[in-house]
C-alpha positions in Angstrom: 1.6 -8.7 -5.2 3.0 -7.5 -1.7 5.0 -10.5 -1.5 6.2 -10.5 -4.8 7.2 -6.8 -4.6 9.0 -7.2 -1.0 11.1 -10.0 -2.9 12.1 -7.9 -5.6 12.8 -4.8 -3.3 14.9 -7.6 -1.1 17.3 -8.1 -4.2 17.6 -4.5 -4.9 18.7 -4.3 -0.7 15.7 -2.8 0.6 14.1 -4.6 3.1 9.6 -4.4 3.3 7.6 -5.7 5.9 4.2 -7.1 4.4 1.4 -7.1 6.9 -1.8 -9.0 5.7 -4.7 -6.8 6.9 -8.0 -9.2 6.3 -10.2 -7.0 8.4 -10.8 -3.3 8.4 -12.9 -3.5 11.4 -11.6 -4.8 14.0 -8.4 -2.7 12.4 -4.9 -4.1 13.9 -3.8 -0.5 14.6 -1.0 -1.4 16.7 0.4 -3.4 13.9 0.4 -0.5 11.3 2.0 2.1 13.8 4.5 -0.2 14.7 5.6 -0.8 11.3 5.1 2.9 10.4 7.1 4.1 13.5 10.2 1.4 12.2 10.3 2.5 8.4 8.6 6.2 8.6 6.3 5.0 6.2 3.7 2.5 4.6 2.0 1.5 1.3 -1.2 0.2 1.3 -2.3 -2.0 -1.7 -6.2 -3.0 -2.3 -7.8 -4.6 -4.9 -11.1 -2.0 -4.6 -11.9 1.6 -4.9 -8.8 3.4 -2.8 -11.5 5.6 -1.1 -12.7 4.3 2.4 -10.6 1.1 2.5 -7.5 0.2 4.2 -5.5 3.1 2.8 -7.8 5.2 4.4 -7.8 3.3 7.6 -3.6 3.4 7.6 -3.9 7.0 6.9 -6.0 7.8 10.2 -3.7 5.5 12.1 -1.0 7.4 11.2 -2.5 10.7 11.6 -3.1 9.7 15.2 0.2 8.6 15.6 1.5 12.0 14.3 4.3 11.1 11.9 4.9 8.7 9.0 4.1 9.2 5.3 1.6 6.7 3.3 1.3 5.8 -0.4 -2.2 4.2 -1.4 -2.4 2.0 -4.3 -5.7 0.7 -5.4 -8.6 1.3 -7.8 -9.2 5.0 -8.5 -12.6 6.2 -7.6 -13.7 6.2 -11.4 -16.2 4.6 -13.5 -14.7 1.4 -15.0 -15.9 1.5 -18.7 -14.1 -1.6 -19.8 -14.1 -5.4 -19.0 -11.0 -7.5 -18.8 -9.2 -10.1 -17.1 -9.0 -9.9 -13.4 -5.3 -9.2 -13.4 -5.3 -7.2 -16.6 -7.7 -4.6 -15.0 -5.9 -4.6 -11.7 -2.9 -3.4 -13.6 -4.6 -1.2 -16.2 -5.7 0.8 -13.0 -2.5 0.9 -11.4 -2.6 -2.2 -9.1 0.5 -3.6 -9.9 4.0 -5.3 -8.1 5.7 -2.5 -10.2 3.5 0.1 -9.2 4.4 -1.0 -5.2 7.9 -1.1 -6.1 7.5 2.6 -7.5 5.5 3.9 -4.8 8.0 2.6 -2.4 10.9 4.0 -4.0 9.3 7.3 -4.2 8.8 7.0 -0.5 12.2 6.2 0.3 13.7 9.2 -1.7 11.4 11.2 0.5 12.7 10.0 3.7 16.4 11.0 2.8 
């Protein structure tokens, strides 16, 4: 999803960097800090509960850096009361290419 969102943003003249953060520990804080330093913000995307995951770890890096904004895309901290296919459930709970693009555009507007 992140790569597809980056492709679509590029077609709209918006360059995006995609970091593959495969582990929270150890966390590549230098890569996150560098990306936020160059753009002023980050969008974290995770396929699980948003609480205590990548977005939370990225928020710590941004706070320690002293500047930057963050939008977190992930499952809300709520009980999932229905079943469905994997991509359908992700989309239903707000994890989608469209959500990534919308979050990026919102952060870009705030930086103007």
